[in-house]
N, C-alpha and C positions, 0 to 999 in steps of 0.2 A: 506529296505533302503541298499543302495549299498554303498561298500566302495570303496573310491576314493584314490588312491595314491596322497600322498602330491607333488605338483609341487617342483622340486627344486627351492631354491631363489637364485636369482644371489648374488653372492660374491661381498661385497663392494670392489670397488678398492682400494689397498693398496698404499698409497702415495710411489713413489720410494725413496728409501734411498740415502742419500748422499754419495757421491763417496769418500768425504774427510773421513770417518769413523765414525764422530760424530755419536750419536744415534737421528737422527733427519732426516726427508724428506728433499730432494733436495731444493724444492721449498722454504721451511723454514730455510733452513741453508745458503748453498752457493749461491743457487739460487738467494737471495735477493741482494748480492754481485754482481752477474753477470748481473742482471737487473739495477743495480746502485740505488736501494732504500736504502741501507745503506753501508757504507765503513769499512773497517777491521779496529777493535778496536786495534788489536796488530801484530806483525810479523806472528806469530802462524797461526792467523785466515786467513790473507793474503796468508801464504804459502797454506793453507789448500784450500782455494778458488782457487787459481791458479793451485793446483792439480787437482781439479775438473773440473777447465774449461778445462784442456788437456783432462780430461776423457770424456766429453761431446763435445769436439771440439769446444770451444768457443775463437777463435783467437782474437776477438775484445776485449774480457776483459783480456786477457793475455797480449796484448800490452797496454791496457789501463793501468793495474796496473804494468808496467815497467816503471823506472825511465827514464826520456827522454835522458839522457847522454848516457845510455847503449842499449835503446830500439832498436831492429833490426827493418828495414823497414816492415817485413812480416814474417810470420814463417812457413809456408808449413806444416802443421801436416800430417804426416805420418798416411794414413788410415789403414795401415797393422798393427800399434801399437794400442793394447789394455791394458790402465791401469787398474790393478785390486785390488790393495790395498795400502795403505800409512801407514807407521809406522813413527811418531815424536819421533825422538831419544834424542834431547836436544834442548832447547831455552836459549838465553841469551838476556838481555836487554828487549827494548820493552815495557817497562812500562810507565806510564802516564807522566814521567819527562825524558823519554830517547828519544834521537832522532835517535838512532840506535838500531838494533836488529839482531840477527841470528836464523836461525832455522836448525838443522842437521835432516835430515829424509832419510828414504829408500822407493823408490816407487817401487811397483812389477808390472811388466808389462807382455803381452805375444805378441809375434811378429813372424808370420809365424810359428805359432805352439809351439814356443819355449820360455819358461820361462825367465826371466830376472830381475835384479834388478837394480835400479840407486840409489847410494847413492850422497846425495848432502848436501854440508855446505853452506846454501844461507844467502846471505846478504841483509838487508832492512834499508831505511832510512825514517823517516818521511819528506814529503815533501807536502807543501801547505797544510798543515792539516789533511793529510792523509799518511798511510803507502804505499810505493813502493818498490818493489824488484829491487836489482840494480845488483848482479851477484851472481854466486856460484861456488864453486869448487866442482867438481864431480869426483866420481869412480864408477866401477860397481864390 
């Protein structure tokens, strides 16, 4: 009887991690919001989904999740900018009985080989039954 070397078994594909930093696959996390299957339940969830949209370059979702009074006509996402990691620093409001909420976060990126971080205090409002991004104060 000859000994055969077992064939290597293909490794099952691991679902891509969600860029927002939560321990879930993109398709099960922010991907559901990007595809319009669900709406963000809190300002933090909306902010995380918007960060993920920047990371995967989903300009359509970014514009749809922006309040109509402050939404730009287009974004023109920079292909040289790569979003790396998100830190949520603080959240206020955004509960089931709130109409406003804020999220303080730091988003880490790499641009032209140089690392950087963007700090923003974002404002969100409940609009037509869902949360929308209004604006934010930024610092680097």
